[in-house]
C-alpha positions in Angstrom: 86.8 22.6 91.2 89.0 23.1 94.3 92.4 24.6 93.5 95.3 24.5 96.0 98.7 26.2 96.0 99.7 25.2 99.5 103.0 25.9 101.1 103.9 24.5 104.6 105.6 27.7 105.6 103.5 29.7 108.1 102.0 33.0 106.9 101.8 35.9 109.3 98.1 36.8 110.0 97.5 40.4 110.8 94.1 42.0 111.7 93.6 45.7 112.2 90.8 47.3 114.1 89.2 50.6 113.0 89.7 52.2 109.6 93.1 52.2 108.0 93.9 55.0 105.6 94.5 53.7 102.1 97.9 55.4 101.4 99.4 54.0 104.6 98.1 50.5 103.7 99.4 50.7 100.2 102.9 51.8 101.2 103.1 49.1 103.8 102.1 46.2 101.6 104.3 47.4 98.7 107.3 47.5 101.1 106.4 44.2 102.6 106.1 42.5 99.2 109.6 43.8 98.4 111.0 42.4 101.7 109.4 39.0 100.9 110.9 39.0 97.4 114.4 40.3 98.2 115.1 39.5 101.9 113.0 36.4 102.3 110.7 38.0 104.9 107.7 36.0 106.1 104.7 36.1 103.9 101.7 38.0 105.3 97.9 38.4 105.1 96.5 41.7 106.4 92.8 42.0 107.2 91.5 45.5 107.5 88.8 48.1 106.7 89.2 51.4 104.9 87.3 54.7 105.2 85.0 55.2 102.1 87.1 55.6 99.0 87.5 54.5 95.3 90.5 52.8 93.8 91.5 52.7 90.2 93.3 49.7 88.7 95.5 49.7 85.6 92.5 49.1 83.3 90.3 51.7 84.8 88.2 53.7 82.3 87.8 57.4 83.4 84.2 57.3 82.2 83.5 54.7 84.9 84.2 57.2 87.6 80.6 58.5 87.8 81.1 60.8 90.8 84.7 61.9 91.2 83.9 64.2 94.1 82.1 61.7 96.2 85.1 60.1 97.9 88.8 60.2 97.6 90.1 58.3 94.5 93.5 56.5 94.5 95.5 55.1 91.7 96.7 51.6 92.8 98.8 49.9 90.2 96.9 46.7 90.7 95.1 44.9 87.9 91.4 45.7 87.2 89.3 48.8 87.1 87.4 50.9 89.6 86.3 49.5 93.0 85.0 50.8 96.3 86.3 50.2 99.7 84.7 51.3 103.0 83.3 50.3 106.4 81.5 47.0 106.5 83.8 45.5 103.8 86.5 43.1 104.8 89.6 43.8 102.8 92.4 41.1 102.7 95.8 42.1 101.4 97.9 39.1 100.5 101.7 39.3 100.3 102.5 35.8 99.1 105.5 34.4 97.4 104.4 32.6 94.2 108.0 31.3 93.6 107.1 28.6 96.1 103.5 28.3 94.9 103.9 27.3 91.3 104.5 30.7 89.5 101.1 30.4 87.9 99.2 33.7 88.1 95.9 32.2 86.7 95.9 29.4 89.3 96.7 32.0 92.0 93.7 34.1 91.1 91.4 31.1 90.9 92.6 30.0 94.3 91.8 33.4 95.8 88.3 33.0 94.3 88.1 29.6 95.9 89.1 31.0 99.2 86.2 33.5 99.0 83.7 30.8 97.7 84.6 28.4 100.5 84.4 31.2 103.1 81.0 32.3 102.0 79.7 28.8 102.0 80.1 28.9 105.8 77.2 31.3 105.8 75.0 29.3 103.4 75.8 31.6 100.5 76.4 29.9 97.2 79.0 32.0 95.5 80.3 31.3 92.0 82.9 32.3 89.4 81.9 33.7 86.1 84.0 33.3 82.9 85.5 36.7 81.9 84.5 38.4 85.2 87.1 38.2 87.9 85.5 38.2 91.4 82.8 36.2 93.1 79.1 36.3 92.3 75.8 35.2 93.7 72.5 34.6 91.9 69.4 36.0 93.4 66.1 34.1 93.4 64.9 36.2 90.5 67.9 35.3 88.5 69.9 38.5 88.9 73.6 38.1 89.3 75.3 40.4 91.8 78.9 40.7 92.9 79.7 40.0 96.5 83.5 40.0 96.4 86.3 41.6 94.3 89.8 40.5 93.5 92.7 42.7 92.3 96.3 41.7 92.6 99.7 42.9 91.5 103.0 40.9 91.4 106.5 42.2 91.9 109.3 39.7 91.6 106.7 37.0 91.9 105.3 38.3 95.2 101.7 39.4 95.4 100.2 42.5 97.0 96.7 44.0 97.0 94.2 41.2 97.3 90.5 40.6 98.0 87.4 42.4 99.4 84.2 40.8 100.7 81.0 42.8 101.3 79.8 42.1 104.8 77.5 45.0 105.5 78.8 48.1 103.7 76.5 51.0 102.5 75.8 49.6 99.0 74.8 53.0 97.8 78.5 54.0 97.9 79.1 51.8 94.9 77.0 54.3 92.9 79.8 56.7 92.4 81.6 54.2 90.0 80.9 51.5 87.6 82.3 48.7 89.7 85.0 46.8 87.8 83.6 48.3 84.6 80.5 46.0 84.7 77.2 47.9 84.1 74.8 44.9 83.7 75.1 43.5 87.2 74.8 45.0 90.6 76.6 44.4 94.0 75.4 42.7 97.1 76.6 41.9 100.6 76.0 39.2 103.3 73.7 41.6 105.1 71.8 42.3 101.8 71.3 38.5 101.4 69.8 38.3 104.9 72.9 36.9 106.7 73.7 38.2 110.2 77.4 37.3 110.3 79.7 39.6 112.2 83.2 40.7 111.1 84.6 38.2 113.6 82.6 35.4 112.1 83.8 36.3 108.6 87.4 36.5 109.8 87.2 33.1 111.4 86.0 31.6 108.2 88.7 33.3 106.2 91.3 31.9 108.5 90.0 28.4 108.3 90.0 28.3 104.5 93.2 30.2 104.0 95.0 27.6 106.1 93.5 24.8 104.0 94.3 26.3 100.6 97.4 28.4 101.1 99.4 27.9 104.3 99.2 27.5 108.1 98.8 30.9 109.8 100.8 32.5 112.5 98.8 35.2 114.3 100.5 38.5 115.0 101.0 39.0 118.8 
């Protein structure tokens, strides 16, 4: 089922090259969300990559941090548990005003999932939701279910920050230092792991296309 929380107001679309340190990104999006909420600043989506690191959401279980010394670990304040970010993974931070998008957090999260599902369909990947498991999943030929994208958001004054991550071609062994999202019975995968040769630019173009259809027109940063 396609969900849509569309607003005609253009959203600033920002793409960063290289690897962005997590603390700088966190401070920026937190401040930007506050500006949107209080000052009416333009909404923004920021696409980036991080150096290898782990983040802990508000529901993180310390026992799920299998190797605390492997990479830096950051407390985030977003929903969810432990997740990994690193090179080869496209992170999308969404600073969107839900006051003009229905004020329905459940629909917002489902629409983020739909954004990912529709994006991955551009690469002939059938991605799916799973009841009780936030994120986006694929089913391998042998029946195994593996996670290809994560979602974790926080709202402040009805403006979102944090967002999504899609595994393009990260080192999947880096997920071994945590129990991703607290789920032990399923693994993780990537577009590369599924035999897809998409580039980061290809992925960004697909993300642009489907964001504009589901959420808002975009206005690229000069």
